[in-house]
N, C-alpha and C positions, 0 to 999 in steps of 0.2 A: 547469160542474157536470155530472158524469156521473150518470145515473139508472139504478137497477137495474130491468131489464125482463126478464120471462121470455122467453127466446129462442124457446121453443116457441109462445108466444102470437103473436109477430110472424109466424112461419111459418104458423100456422093462420089468422090474419087475412088474410094474403096469398093463401093457397089458397082461403079462403072467397070472396074477391073475384075469384078466378080470374085472378090475375096471376102472371106469371113474375117471378123476381128481377130480370131485366133491365128489365121494364116498371115494377115498383115502384120500383126505384132511379132510373130515368129520371124518373119522376113527382115524386120528392122531391129530385132533384138530387145523388145520391150515386153512387158506382161500384157495379157489381154485386158486386164483391168485398167492399165494405163491407157491403152488404145481407146477403151470405152470412155475414160475420163476426158481425153482430148476431144473425142467426137461429141461429147455432151457439154463441153465447156467448163467442166469441173476443175480442169488443170490447164495451165498455159504451157505451150510447147517450147522446149529449149531449142536453141539454134542447132545443136548437134542432132536432135531428133527431127527437127524440121528438114534438115538436109537429107536424112534417111527417108523421110516421107516423100520428098521431092524425087529422089532417085527411084524409089519403089513405084511411084505413080507417073514417072517420066514427065514431070512438069517443072517449071522454074520456081525459084524461091519467091520471085516477084508475084507470080500467080498465087502461090499459097498464102502470101501475106496480104493479098488484095491490092498490091501496087499496080497491077495490070490485069486486064481481062483476057489477055492473050496467053494461051496455054503453050508457051514455048517449051520445046524439049530441053531437058537438063543435059548439058554437055557431059560426055563421059571422057575421062582421061585415062 
């Protein structure tokens, strides 16, 4: 399942965390090229990768998908 995510949001969250694309992509196990493609809207994010982004940036899936403007912390189990 591919999930619509605002590419600008991914870029802004990465910059807010002061990470490079290389650092963010390494942290979630994707290539820097894939990270760039997600941030520029050239690729849609799978649910699995979306969950990884949410954990990395400490935000909810609802926030990443635009379902809410509240940036809730993603619960850790």
